[in-house]
N, C-alpha and C positions, 0 to 999 in steps of 0.2 A: 506494498500500503502504500500512498504517498505523501507524504506530507503536506499541508497547505502555508505554503513563504511564497504571499503573496507579494506582489509588488505594492508603492507603497502607494502611487497612485490608485492600483484597485481598492484599494481597503474599503473606501467609502461607498465606492458602489459595491462589493460584494456586500456588504453586511447589510444594504438595504437589498438585497435578492429575498428577504422574507415574503416580498410584497408576491411572490410567484408561488411560494409555499417552502424556498429551502430555507434554513434555521442554518444560520452561520454560528450563534450566539450562545447555540445549547440549551432553548429555554423550551424545549420541545420532545419532546423521547421517541431514537428516529433509530431502527435498523443501522442503518448504511447512508453513505454518501458519494454519490456520482458528480463532481462536479468538469465541464470542459470553457476553456472561454479560448473563444475565438478556434483554432485546432488542439489547443495542451488541454491534455489532460490534467488537472490543478490536483483532482480529487480524486484518491477510491479508498474506500472504509467499510469495513464491513462489524458493527462489535459483534457478532453470530459466528460461531464455529461452523454452524451449517449450511451460512447464506455469502458466499461468494461474489465478489461487488470487482474487476477489474477492466482493466480498459479492451480492448475486446483483442490489438495484438499480443497482449501476456496471454488469456484468454485460449488461443489459437496451438500458443507455445503449452501449455499445463494441462488441457483438455484438447487434444488432435481430434474428435468426431465435433467440434465445435464450429469447425471448415468446412464438414457437409449441410451443415445448416443455415447457409450464407444461401441470399436467394435460392433458395427450395421451397418458398413461398411467396416471396415475389418477382416473376422476373426480372435480369437486370433489360432485360430488349423490352419492357414494357414501354417506358419516353425517355426522353434527353434528361431528365432526372435520375431515373434509375443506372443509368448508363453512365454518368457522368461520377457515382457513387464507384459501379463497379471500376469504373477506370482509373481510381484513385491509388495513387501506387502502395501511400503512408496510409491502413488504414483507420481512422478516427474512430470513437464511440469505445461503449458501457456491453457490458455482457455480467448481467443483473442472474446467477444462479443459483438455486434453494433446495435442496437436495432432499427426498423421500421418506414424506411421511409430519415432516418438519412444519409448523406451521411460528411464521416469526410475527410474534407480540404487535412491533410496535410498525409501524409503515419505513420503508424505505423509499431515500428523497436522492432525483439526480436534478437537475438547471443545466441546460445549455444556453452560452450567455455569451451574446456576439459585443465585443470590447472596441474596436476597432470601425471606423467608417469606412461601406462598401467594401467588406469584408465576404465574401463565401466558405461559409463553415458546411464545413459538406463529412455525414458523419453513416455508420453502420451501426446498430442496434441490435442485441442480440438477448431476450430474457427466455428463460427455462424454467419452468418449474419441476421437476417430479412428481413422480403418483403420488397423490394422497397430500401434497405438499398448500400450502396460504402462505400467502402477500400482499400486503398493501404498499403502491408505488406511485407516488406522487411526484411530476417530471414538472419544470418549470422552465420557459425560455422567453429567453428575455431580452435587449438589447442596452449597453450603458446609458450614462443621463444625455449626453451630447451625441449619440450614432441614431441616424435620421433613418442610413441607411446601410442593406447587405441584404447578403441570399442565406438563406437559413435551408440545408437540401439534405434530406434525409430516408435511408431506407430502415424501417425497423420490421424485424421479423419476432414473434413470441408464440412461443410452445410450450403447452399447457397440457398437462398429462394429463393419463385417468385419474380422476375425483379430484384432480389438486382444483384452487383454486385463485383467484387472479382479480386485485380491485385496480385498477388506475387510473389516474386523474390525473389531467394534464391543465396547467394552466401557463398560458400568452399572451405577453405585456412587449409588443414588442416596436420598435422605433417604428414614426410615421411613414415611412413608403421604405417598410424590412419589407421585401416578400420571401414567403415562406412554403416549401415544395416538399411536404413529408408525406412520404411510400410504408403503408402498412401494412402488416399480413397480421392471423393471429389463428395458428391451428389449437383448433378445442376436443381433445381426447374424451372419450369416454366418458361420461357424469362428468365430466370439466365447466367449469363458470366462469367466465371474466365477465368484466363491469368495469366499461369502459366510461369515464366521468370529464367531458371537454368544457372548458370555463375560457374564452375570449369576448375580453370587455373595453378595450382598446384599442388606437388606431391603429391602422397600417397598413401599407400598400397594396397587398396580396396576399389571399391563405389560398393556398391548395389544395383540396386532403379526401381519401375519399380511402378510407381501411375500411380490409374488408374481415371477413371472420367465419372458417369453414369448419363448424361442428362436426359432432360423430356420433354416436347415442351419446342418448339422454342429455347433452349436455347443455351448455346454456349460455347466453349474449345479451347482454342489454347494454345499450348505448347510448348514452345521454350529451345535452351537451344545449349548453347554452352562451350567446352569443350576442351583441351588441356591436350592433354595427359603424362606426365612426364615420362622420365625413370622411368623404374623398376616398373610401378603404372598399376593395374591391375581396367580398366575400365567398368562395367555392365549396361548401364543406359538405358530408353526405360520412353515410355508414352504408356498410352492405354485409347479409347474413346469406350466407349458403348452410342449409340445413340437409347436411347429407347424409346424415345418419338419423334414427329411425328416434320418435322421440324425444327430438331434436325441436329447441328452439329457444325465440329472438325476438328482444325490444327495443324498440329504436326514440326516440321524444328528445323533441329540438324543441327550444325555445327562442325566437331570433328577433328580435327586436332592431330595426334599423332606423340611422338618422343621418340623412345625406350619402349613405351609401348605396354600395349594388351588393345583395345577397344572396344568392344560390343557395336551397336548402334541398339535400339528395336523404333518399332514405330508397332500399332493397332490397323484401326478403328473396329468397328465393325457399319455397317449399318442394326437397328430394326425396322424399319418404316417408312412410307410415307414420301418422299421430302425431308427423310435423305440427308446431304452431307456431305464428307471429304478429307483432301487431308493430304499428307504426304512430306516429300524432310527430305535426306540424305543428306547430300556432306562431306564427306571424303576427306582427306587430308596429305601425307604422306611421313614423312620427312627422313626419315632414309630406307637403311634394313634391320635392328630388330623394324620397326614398323608392326602393324598389326590393321587394321577397318575390322570389320564385319558386315554389316548392313544387319538388320532382317526388311525388312517394311512388314508389315502382312493386310489384305484385306480381309471382312468379310461381306460377305451381305446377310443376310436372311428377307428381303424381295424384292418383286419386282420393288420397285418402292425410288432406293435409290442410292448415285453418286457415289463414289468413287475411286480413284485414289494418285500417289506414282512416286515421283524420286531418284534414287538413284544414284548417284557418288562417287564415289575414284579414288584418282589417286595421281598424285604427283606435283611440282610447274612447270608449263611449264615452258619449257627452252627458251622459246621467250620473253617471259615475263621477265627474267632475264636477257637476255642479251639486251631489251631493255634498262633497271632500269640502269644495267650496259653502258650501251654508252653516258647513260646521267650526266656520272661520280660517280656512288654511286659502292661500293667496293661488295663483294661477301654477305654478309654475311650484310651489309645496304640494298640493293637488297633481301635479300629474308624474312627477319624482316619487310620491307616495306607489301610485298606479300602475310605473313602469318596475319600481321595486317587486313589488307584490308578482307581477308575472314572472319577474323574472325568475325571482327566488322557487317559484315553482315546481322549478326546470328538471333538478336532481335531489330523489331519495334518498333518504339508507346511504349514507356516507357516516364513516368515522366522525363522533364528536367533532374531534380539534382539525380534523379537516372542512368541513362544512361549516364551523366558526369560521375560517380562513375563507371559506369562499363570501360567507355573506358578507363580511362586512370588506369584501370588494366590491359586494355587488351597491348598498350603500352608500361608495365610494363612490362609483361610476353613476351611479342615480340621483347620484345629491343633488337637490334646489341647484349649486349653482356651473352643478358639471352639467346637466343636460341644457 
C-alpha cells in the first residue's frame, strides 16, 4: 500500500474531497481507500485482511487471473473511448477484491480526482466479490477548485460471484466543462445482488454513461439515479439490465431535474428467461423554458414467462403546490427550492445511514434558495 504524502499545494483541495464522499480526515469508518490524482495512484489502503485494494498494475502481478477479466464483459472495440483505454501502455486504475464469505462491515471509498486543467484521465478498474461476500463502495469523481476542463475516460468491470452482494454509490462533482465517458459492465452470478446509486448535482460539460448488468439465475440488480442538470450541461445517462437467468430481476429508478440543460434519461430491461421481472421509473422535472429532458424507457421480452413494466413522467413544478407553500409564508424561491429538494430526495432508498446523510446534505446544498 502507498502512503498519502501529498504535495502541499494539493492538501487543501484533497481535504475537501468529502463533498464526494471521500473522507480524508478519518471522521467516518472506512474499510479501505483508493485515490487517483490525474494518472497517479496516490493512495491504496485496506484495513481488512480479506479485502484487497491495489493499483490494477500490482493486481495483475499478484493475481495473474485478473488479466483474464480485463475486457471480458466490456468490449474494447465498443467505441473510441474503450479503444483509448485499451491502447494505454500504462494501466491506471483500482482493483478491489473481497474474498469468499467475507462480509465487510464498513464501506470502502475510492476517488478519481482531476487536478490539472485539460488533463485526460484514462482508467481501467476491476471489482471482484467472491461467493457469499458483501461490500459497500463509495466512489467520488471530481475536479480541483480551479479546474474547468478535462476528460475522464474509464472502463469498470465488476464481478459479483454466487450469493455475493455489492452496493456501489457514485457521486460526481465535475468542473463546468469537463467531459466524462465511463464504460461499465457488471456480471451478477446466481443469487448475487448488485445495487448502483448515482448522484450528479453540479454543472458539467458532458456525461455519457450507460452501464449494463448481466444477471444469472435468481440474481437481482437495482439502478437508482439522482441527476440535477445545470445550465449548459449535456447529460446522457442510463442503465441496462439483461435478465439471462431464471428468476432474475431488475429495477431502474431515476429522478431528473433540468435547469437550462439537456438530459437524456435511458433505461433498458430485457427479460430473457422464465420467471424474470423488471420495472423502471423515470420522473423528470423541467425548471424553465430552456430545459430539455428526453426519457427513453425500453423493454424487450425474449421469453414468454417474463414480467416487465415501466413508468415515465416529465413536467414542471405544480402550480397548486407552489401556491400552497407560498400561502404558508414562503417566498417563491424558497417554495421552489423545497419542492425540488423533495422531488430529488425520493430518488434513492435503502442506503447506509452515513451515505444517505451525505447525499441528503448534497441535495440540500444543490437545491438551496441561492443555488436554484
